[in-house]
N, C-alpha and C positions, 0 to 999 in steps of 0.2 A: 267759827261759823262753818257748818256743814254745807254740802253742795247747795241744796235748796234753790236751784236755778242758777247757781254760780259755778264756775269752773274749778273752784278750790274746795276740797273737803276739809282738810285741816291745814291751817296756814303754817308755813315752815318756821323753824326756830332760827331767826336771822343771826343771832349771836353764835349759835352752834355752827351754822354754815360758814360764817365769817372766820371762825377759828380754823375750820378745815381748810379754807382758802389761804389763811395766814401760813399754815403748815406747808401747803403745797408750794408756795413760792420760796420757801426756805430749802426745799429739797432739790436735788439734781433733776433736770428735765427728763421726763420719760415720754417716749413717743414711738411711732412705728420705726422698727429697726431698718437701717439703711438697705440691707439686702432684700428685705420684703418690699420696701418702697420702690426700689429699682425694679423688682419683679412686677409690681402693680403697674408701673409706668410702661414697661416693655410689653407685658402680656395683655394689659387692658387698654391703656390710652394709645399706645403706638400701633396696636393691631386692631382694636375694635372701635376706635374713635377717629379714624382717618379723615372722614369727611368734615368732622368738627375742626380738626387741626388745620386742614387745608383752608377752610372758610375763615377761621380766625387769623391765620397767617396773611390771607388776602385782605381781611378787614383792617389789619394793623397799618396798612398803607394809606387808609383814608379816615380811620377812627383812632384817636389817641388811645393807645393801650389795647385797641382791638375790640372794646365793648363800650356801650353807651352809659352804663350805670354800674356803681360799685358792687352791687350784689352779684353781678355776673363774673367777677374775677375769680378764677379758680386755678389751683396749681395741678398739673404743669401747664395746662391751657384751658380756657373756658369751653364748656360743652354747649353745643348749639341745640336748643330745644325746639321741637316742631309741633308737639301736641301736649296738652295738659288735660287730665280728666280725673276727677275725684282725688284720690291719694297718690296718683302716679303721674310721672312726666316721661315723655318719650323724646329721644334725640334723633338727629338727622341720620345717624348710622343705624337706627332701628333698635337701639338699646333702651330699656325702660328702668326707671328709678322710683323708689319711694320718695315722696316730696315732703321733706321736713324743713324746707326753706319757706314754703308758703308765701312766696313773693315778698318776704320780709315780715309776714305776719297777718295779712288781711283776709286770706281765704279760709275763714273758719268753717265754711260749708264744704270745703274742698274746692279744687280747681274747676272752673268752667261749669258751674251747676246749671242743669238744664232749664229750670224755671226762670233763672235770671237771663240766660241766653235767649230763651224764647221771647221774653218781653223786649229785650234789646233789638232783636231781629224785627219784631212787629213795629217798634218805634222807627227803625231805619227804613222800613217800607212805607212809612207814612210821613213822619215829620223830618227825618234825617237827624244827624248827630248834633247840630246846633243851628240856631237862627239869630242869636243876638237879642232875642226878645223873651218875654216871660213864658214859661211853660208850666202847666198844672202840676207836674211832678216836683218842681222847685218847692211848692207849698207842701205837697204830700211828704217829701223827704224831711223838710224842716219840722213838720208836725210830728212825724214818726220819731225823730230824735228827741224832740221836746217831751213827748209822751214817755219815752223809754228812760230818759235821764232826768231825774228830778231837779237838778240844779240848772238845767237849760230851759230858761223861759223863752229865749229867742236864739236863732241860729243863722249864721251867715256862711254860705258855701264859698270856698276858695279853690285854688288850683293844687295846693299841696300842704302838707304839714308845716313845711318851712314858712310858707306865706302866712299860715294861721298863727304861728309863733311870732312872726314879725308884727302882725297887726295887734296881737294881744298886748305886746309891750306898749304900743301907741295908745291903746285904750287905757291901759293901767296908768300911764303918765297923765293923760287928760283927766281921768276920773279922780286920781289922788292928788294931783298937783305936785307930785314928787318926781325925783329924777332917776334914782338908781334901780337896777335890776339885780336880784340875787338868784343864782341858779345852782342846782346840785352839781358838785364836782363830778366829772366823768359822764354826766348825762348829755344826751344829744337832742337838741331842740332845733334841728335844721341847720342849714349852712349859711344863713344870713350873717353879715359882718358882725353885728354886736352880740349875737348869741353863739357864735363859733368860738367859744371860750371855755377852757377847762374841760374839753371833750375827751372821752375815752379814759384818760388817766387823770384822776383828781390831782389838783395842784399844778397842772401844766399851764394854766391860764391861757396865754395866747401862743404858746410854743407850737401847738399842732395846727395853727391857722395861718399857713403860709399865704402870702398875698394880701393879708388884711393888715392895714396900718395900725400900730399900737394905740394911737389916740382914740380909735373907735371904741376901745374898751374902757374909756374913762369912767363911765357910769355902769359898768358891769363887773360883778365879782362872783366868786363861787364859794360855797360852803361844803364842808366834808359830809358825805352821805352818812345818815344814821347818827348824826352828832348835833343834838339840839343846842348844846352849849356853844358850839361854833357858829351855828346859825344865829343865835341871839347876840353873840359878840358882833357879828357883821351888821345885824339890824341896829344895834345900839350905836355903833360907829357911824353908820349912815345918817343917823339923826342930825349929825353936825355938818353933813355934806349934801344936803338936799333931800334927805329921807329916802325910804325904799318904796318904790311904786309897786313892785311885784316880786313874788317868790315863785319861781318855776320849779316844779318837780316832776319826775317820772314816778308814779305812785308805787311801783314795785322795786324801785332802785334804779341807778343809772344803767343805760343800755339794756333796757327791758329786764332789769333785775340781776345783772351779772354780779353786782355787789348788793345783796338783798338788804332791805330795811325792815324795821319792826313796825307793828301796828301802832305802838306807842309813839314812834317817831312821826308817823303820818298824822296822827291826831295832834301831836305837839306842834307840828308845823302849822296846822290850821289855827291853833290857839295863838301862836306867835305872830302870825300874819295879822290877826285881828288886833292883838295887843299893840302892834306898831303901825297900824293903819295901812298895811300893804294888801294888795289883791293876791289871793292864792290862785295860782294857775296850774291846773292839772294837765300835763301832756299825756293824753290817752290815745296817741296815734297807734300804739300797739295794743294797749289794754282795753280800749274802748270796744265793747261788744265782743271781746274775747274772754275777759274775766267774768263778764256777766252782761245781761241786757242793759243794766244801768252802769256798766263800766266798773273800774276798780273803786271809784268813789262810792258806788252803791255797796260794794263789798265791805269797805272800811267804814261806811257811815259818815262820810265827809261831804261838806257842802262847799266846793270851790266856787270862787267868784266867776272864773272863766275856765272853760275846758277846750283844749285843742284836740281836734280830730284829724284823721287822715286815713289813707289806705281803704279800710272797709266801707267807709260811708259812700263810696262810689262802687261798691260791690266788686272791687278789683279792677274796675275800668278807670280810664284817665279822668282827671279832675278830682283827685281824692284828697281834699283838705277842707277844713272849716273850723270856725270858732263859735262856741255857744256859751251862754251864761245868763246871769241875772239881768233883768230889764234895765236896771239903773246903770249897768256897765255897757250893755249892748246898744244903749241909746247913742253912744258915740260913733256908731256905724250907720245910724239912721239919717233922718232928714234934719238933724240938728236940734231935735227936741227930746227931752227926757220924758219919763212916764207921767210926770206932772204937768207937762207942757212947757217947761222952762227951756229956753234956748241953751244949747251946749255946743262946744266946738266939735266938728266932725273929723274923726281920724282919717288920715289919708289911706285909702284902700282901693285897689283896683282889681282887675282880672277879667279880661274880655271873655276868656274861655272857661271861667268859673261857672258852676251850676248849669252846664249844658244839659239839654234833655237826656242825652245818653247816660251821663253820669248820675243824674238824679233818678232816672228810671231804674238803673242798675242798683243804685244804693237803696232805694225804697224797697225793691223786691228782695234784695239780699237781707236787709234788716228784718223784713217781715218773715222771711224764711228762718232766720236765726231765732227769732222770737217764737214762732209757731212750732219749731222742731226741737227746741231746747238744745240747740247746737253747742252753746258754751259749755254746758254740763257734760255733754257727750265727749267733746274734745278734751275737757279736763280729765275725765276718767281715763282716756287713752294716754294722756300725759302722765298720770299717776302710774299706770301699768308699765309704761316705757321706762320711767325713772327707777321704779323698784327693780326692774329687770337689769338695768344698767348697773345699779349699785351692787347687785348680786354678782354680776360678771366682773366688776372691778375688784371685788373682794376675792373672787375665785383666782385671779391672776396676781393678787397682791400688788396692785398698781396704786399709785398715790392720787389718781384722778378723783375729781369731786363731781358728783351728779346730784342735782336737786331741781325742783320745779315749783313754779307758781301756776298751778292748773295746767293749761296747755302750752305754757311757755317753759320749756325744759332747757337745762344747762348741763353740758358735759365738758368739764374743764380739765384738760390734760396738762396745761402749762401755767395757768394763772396770769396770763399776759395782762389782763385788764384789772387785776387785783393790786397792782403796784400803785404807788402814789408818789408825788414829788413834794418834797419839803423845801420851800424856797429859803428857809432859815439855815439850811445846810446845802448851799449850792455846789459844794465839792462832790456831793453824792449824785447829783443830777445826771452827769454823763454815764455813770454806771447803771442807773435806773433805765435810762433810754436804751443803752446797749443791751441790757438784760431783756427788756421787753421786745427788742428787735429779734433777738435769738428765739425767744419763746413764740413770737408771732409766726416765725418761719415754721416752727414745729406744729403750730395749729394748722397751717396750710398743708403740711405733710399729712396730718391726720385727716383733714378734709379730703385729700386726694385718695387716701385709703378707703374712706367711707364711700366716696364716689365710685371707686372701682368695685365695691361690693354692692352697688346699686342703691346708694343712699345719698340724697342731696341734702346738705346741711347749710346753715348760715355760718360761714367762716370756721367750720369744723368744730364749733363749740355751742351753737344755739340750735335748738330743735323745736319746731312748732308742730303740734299735732292739730288735726282738724276732725270735724264730725264725720268725715268720709272714712276714717280709719275704723277697722274692726279689731277685735281681740286677736284674731288669727293673723292679721297683718302686723300688729305690734309684736307678736311672738316671732314672726319671721324676721322682722327688723332686729330683734334681740339676737337671733342666731347669727345674723350678718355682723352686728357690732362685736359679738363674741369672737368671731374669726379675726377681726382686726386686733382686738385686745390680746389675743393669743400670740400676736406677732410684735408686741410692744415690749420695750425695756428701756433701761437708762441709756441715753445717747452720749 
């Protein structure tokens, strides 16, 4: 499918990219050479980011780790941002950066877009951020999402994507009368107890979920990404142990497509969900309104039963979460009646600060702007240009790095950290896998530091989100900066 309103011109060859990533993890790690990393730290971080370092050192005394959320962790220390505008971020020391973090994905329009900001200011001057009662924009936002996404007959606003994933499981169990949840290995569906399973590295099950008791995962299991046979094996097994209530997937693959999946896999997942009577739940926290106005589901032509939203539905403002879907599913969040008037159990769901006036106004205006300006396609074109340039630069320096993209979601993998998997049938190999991913994670951080010193903010040194605020000239400048880092890389 060509652009035609979507962020993707030609969908990637998932098998080809997977083979490239398979080869990457077999090779010695290549990264920024130590002498150049030391130079970046001394000449940039220690000399040009002194106020950030001082502030973070002080913050560590009262904030665990010095920052309040995981995206802000950076090597050698977090940078303190004081201004965001369009495609750029500005720090407390007066340095500016190209923003390829995009707050984890939601700012498709670019940071702090004026039209959204103006409407928020007007709201603050009249209503204020919250009242605890109904506001007209609760309806306007829900109607806008329903109009844009065909599978969403009804929508319920929540405080985060994590909350939306939690309540989707409750809806699925009530709707189907079944117990078990299957989720794609390596995918992230928030940090609630029962879904913090098999995250980042497929096959890890509960290993990465410290503090969560093992019994919580009694009815949760994972299947290997892009493997319909594995998914059907798990579905068939669950038939004898309470059935499968829901299948959760990130439609581009786990962790926003770090391990990409094929179109055939996505369609096959929908078919298997129907075959075994499970709800198909699309986690579109990142892909919703980034891949297209109708989300990744619109691009793939899939009709999920429930869709989880986050981030962008509040326009980058707080209160960014929600779940939408078919009426017969969403009835379990209503007044206890389904579409035919039959009484049904109501799923436990709360959130005093969900759907505040400020979040609903910001979300409605942001989605309206995305729709009217064709922002998804614009951001996707910039993602294509960036990825093509990165691939040329990688080839120029004969590096084993892998660059690919799904529209405006771009991946630049120097180490393959998240391409590893754990095979519990071979437990003697697990310590080596975890050790290897630890080493490679460190090198991802080093690359992220090098990019930061060249004026580029990334997500963990490996994920790059473009926005509609980027121009071709900006992308070309980005490529010059990436090229400088690549010229300083080699086997470590």
